[in-house]
N, C-alpha and C positions, 0 to 999 in steps of 0.2 A: 799353462793352458797347453793342453793337446791337440796339436794338429788332427784335423781329419784326413781320412786314407786318401782322398782324392783332392785335388786344389779344381780351381774354379778353370772352367773352359776359357779362351783367349779373349773371346769375345765380350764374356761377360765381365772380364776382369780387366779389359782396358775401359769399357763402359765405367764399371765399379770407380776406379781410380779414377777417371777423367770427371767424374762428377765430385767425388772426393777433391781434387784440386781446384775444380769449379766453384768451389763454396768461397775463394779468394777471387775470383773473377766478378762472380756475382755480388760479393758483399762490396765489389769498387763499383763495377760499371750501373750496378741499378740504382747507387745515389747519385748519378752525373744528372739527369734530371730535376733532382731534388733539390740541388744545392743553390739556385736562385731561391727557394722559397726558404729552405733553411736560413739560409745567411738573412733574408729580411725577417724572420720570426728571434733568430737567437743573437743575428749579429748585425742591428739594423745601421748602425754609425759606420762599417768597415765589412761591405760585401766581401770582398777579396780573402776575406779571413776562411769564408765557407770552403775555399780550396782547402785548407789544413785539414778538413772531414777525411779527405781520400788518403793524405800522406799520415796522419795520425794512426787510421788502421793498420798501411804497410810497416810504421813503426814499430809498433805493438808487434805486427806479426816476424818482425826482425829479430826483436829482443827475445820470442818464445823459442825460435829457433835453434838459441843459444843452446837450450834445455830438452828441446822435445827428441833429438838426436841421441844424443847419450840415456836417457831414460829409455827410450825403445829397445838401446843394445842391452841393456841392463834388464827391464821387464818385458819386453816383445812387443811388438809392432801395435796390436791391436789394444790394449790396454791404455796405452800413451794418445793412441786417434779418438778413441772413446771420451777419456778423458779433457781431450782438448775442444771434442765438439761441447760438451756439457759447459764449459765454462763461454764456450760460445753463445752459446743459446742463453745462458744467464746475462751476459751480455747486450745482447739485443733487448732484452728487457727494461735493461738500465737506461739504452738508448732511447727506447719508445717513451720513458717516461722523463728523459730529459729538460731541463725547463733553463737552461743558460747553455751558451756556447761550450764554456770549460768542461760541465757534467759529459756534454756530446763529445766530446774530444777524448775524455777520460775513459768513456765507454766503449768509442772508437778504437780505444789502444788495447783495451781490454778483450775488445772483439777480435783484434790482430792477435791477440798473448793467444785467446782460444783456437784460431783459424791455423796458427801456425802448428797444432798437433798434425792433424789430417795432412796437413801440406807439404810438411817436409816427410814425415814417417812413410808418406804413400811415394817418396822419389827411394827412401831406404827400402821399400818393401818390394819396390820392382826389381833391385837390385841383388835383393836376395834371390829371386827368379834369374834374372838376366844379365848380361854383362857386354861390355863395348860396344860394339855396332849394333848386336840384338838389342843392348838396352836402348841405344839411340833410335832402333826402330819401333821399338814397341812405346816408346816416350813421345816418339813423333805420333802414331797413332791414337795414344792419349791426348795429344795437346791439341787434335784434328777434332775430335770429340768435343775435348775443353772449350774449343774455340764458339761452339754454338750458343755457350752462355753469355759470352761478351753480345753476340750477334741479338740474342732474345732479350738480354739482361733491361736496354735501357727503356725500350717499349713497355715492357713488363711494370718497370718502377713509374714510367710516365701515365700508364691508365690506373696504376693502384694510388698515384696521387690524385688523379684526377675523382676515381670515387670514392676515397677515403680519405685521403689526405696523406702528408708525407711520412707519417709517424707508423703508417701501416705498414712501410716499408718493411721495418723491423719484426713486423709478425711475417712477413713474406720470408723473411732471412731464419727465422726460427724452425718454419715449418720446415723449408728446404733443409734444413741440417738435422732434423728427426728424423727424416723420411730417410737421406742417404746413412746416417748412423744406425738405422734398424737392418738397412741393406746391409751395410759392414757387418756389424754382428750377427748375422744370420746366415748369409752366405760366404764370407772370406775367412779361409781359413789363418790362423797363424803361422809365420814363415819363419819366424828366429824361433827354434827350438831352445829349450833350458839351457841343454849342454854347449850352446852357441853363443850363449849371450857372456857379457862382460859385466864385470863389477862395476858398480858406480863409485870410483873411488877418485880422488883429486890427482894422485900419482897416473893412474891409467889413463884420465882424462887428458892431463897435460902433454904425457908422451906421445899419445895418438894426434895431438893437434900439431906439437910439435913435428913430428911424423910428416902429417899433411903439408904444413906449412912450406917444409924444406923440398917438398917434390915438387920442381920446378913446372909440368903440366899442370899439377893442380893446384898452384898459387897462381898462374899466369892467367889460367880459365877462369878462376874467381874472380880475377880482375876486370876480364873483359867482358865475365857475366853483370858484373856490377855497373859497368858504362852502359852496356846492352837494357837493362832494367832501367837506368838514370834515364835513359831516351823513352822508355816507355813510360814512366812516371811523369815526365815531363809534360808529354803528350795527354795522359786521362787528367793531371791536375789543373788544366788551363783548357783542354779541346772544348767544354761546353761553352764557355765564355768566348772562347774565339767564335764561333759557330753562331753565338748570340749576338754580342756586342759589335764583332769586327764586321760579319758578313749577314746579320740581320734574319738568319733562319734558326732562331732559337726554338719556334712552336714544331721547327721537323727535326730537330737535334738529334732525336732517338731513333728516326727512319734512317737518317745519315749514317749514323755509329753501328746502325744494324749491319747497314747495307757494307758499310768498310769492315767488318768485324768478319761477314761471311763471305770476302772477298779473299780475304787474309787469313782465313781457314782452311785455304788450298796449300798453304806454306806447307804445314805439317805433313800433309801426304804426300807433297811433291819431295819433301825431303825424307820421308821413309822409302820412297823410288829412288833418291838419287844417291843416299849415306853409303849404300854397301858398294857402291861402284867408284864414286868420288872422294869419299872420306870426308870426315868430320872439318877439318881442317879448311880445306879449299874454298867448303860452302861459305864458313862463316867469313873467309875473306872477302868472295865476291859478292857477299848481301852487304858487307859495311863497305863497299867500294859504292856500289849501286845508291847507299842510303847516304855517304856523303854528297855525289852526285844530284841527289834529289834535294839535300836540303840547300846545296849552292844554288837550287835554280829558283828555290822560295826566296831564298835572300835576296837576290838579285831583283825578283818580281816586285816584294815587298819595300824595298831601297827605291823604286823607281815608281811607286804607286801604279802598278799597273791596271788595266781594264779590269772592272769587278768578276767577270765572267774567268778572265784567265785568271787573276789572285785567287779567287774561290776554288776553280778547276785546280790549279797548283796545290792548294791547300789538302784539298782531299787526297788528290794523289802521295802527297808525302806523309800524311796521315798512317793512308793506305799503305804504303813502303814501308813505314816506321813499324805496324803490327806485322807487316809480313816478314819482314828482317825477323822480328823477335821470334817468328815461328819457325825459321831454318837456322836461327843459331843456338836458344836458349837451351833444348834438348840437347844438342849437339854438346856445347860447355857443360851440361850436366855429365854427360856420358865422359868427355875428356879427364872431368877432375874424378869423377868414381871408378876410372878404370882400373887403376892398382889399388883401390881403397876396397874392397868387397869385405876384407877381414875388420873394416871400423866402418862399415857404411852407414849405419847411424849416424854417427859421429861427423864421417864426413859429409853427410847430406844437411846436417846442421852448420857447421861451419861454412858450407857452399852459401845454403840460404842466407845465413845471418847476415854475413860481411859481405854480400852483394845487395841484402834488401835494404839494411841500414844505411850502407854506402848510398845506394840510388836514391834514399829518400835525401840524403843529405845534399846531393848533386840537386834534385829535383825543387825540393820544397824551396829556398831562395829563388829560383828561377820562377817559378808559378807567382810566387809573391810582385815579382817584376811585372807583371803583365801592365800593358801600355794600351790596350785596345786594339794593339796587332800581335801578329803570331811572331815579329821579331825578337823577343828574347827566347822564345822556344826555341827558334830556330837556332840563333848563336848557341846556345847551352847544348843542343843537340848536336851540331856541326865538331865541336870542341869533342865531343864525348864519342861522337864516331872515331875522328882522325886517331885518338890515341887508344880507342879500342883496336882497332885497324893495326897501329904501330907494335902493340901488345899481340896479336894473334901470330905476327911474323915471325913473334920470338919464343914460339910453341916448339918445342921440337919433335917428332916424329920417334915412336920406343925404337930405340937403337942407336938414334942419332948422336954424336959424340957433344 
């Protein structure tokens, strides 16, 4: 594939990459209002199992990332992104037609596999053009635009369900993916020229993987990102049930979630302003400390069965803080892990995404299934993850440190 003579303007590039990555957020967040109805239709004997619709998608995405980066290093960024989008659209059709929870979960895994192409390769595509703190800055803007999708997706899902039933959500996923795919194909030039591609061979893949795993900063950044994603997926898996069962706010969940997402969206813009001055490590440490404090406060208030307004307000602040710290850490962790990996950007993006995503599912899924009518299981799991993440972050050394 030959590159056009001109690259996209930065604003359009950021908007396109944000919408490509937002396929993941849309596929998760628009499902949240539908979980009670899907559970009642496909798993009436155990409604908690409906939470697996979230983690099954994430699992498929994590598995897919093992392949999409190396494929994009061998064949170029755009072909892999296009192929992933096509798999995603087919999987949406299967989910729309599912008559059992098992079929739904299989379709959601396949949706995740397809979404992994655009999601992972977008990071490698950004790395083709930017590096270091510049990449962190661009990724912050991408995440800021991307954050609009979680703000709108639950309300969109809610009104789609009201008007057309929960199956119509999958038609909306298909339409969104097709529109973004056309934008990508028509406007985005290929960023990896044939001369810079790496042959798809087991030897080369093994050598590159060993190189990244041996790199201290990359290895620790991946582990911290795994824990940060784990906290995020703990919240995403159970938050609809907490709003509904614990606090009786199920009818207004999409409004609460949208408001939280809008507030949290400012985190990426704040990071873009701060990262060049403070550095990536300092921001990550500060946000994890804040999150540990918020989580401890929520555990105490839940344990003493505090007044409704205090308990509900604390929970909303805690969820907002969780999303806020993700906006201030994930882009920086990606940039740290990719800093010395420009020559294997696609493979590096795959390793980061695969380990952090699959690891996060292993953390979040068991905790989500422990839901007992209170946010306590979520809070304890998130506290352990945040504490470990902070400890590991202190071990990340700056370039040139011994």
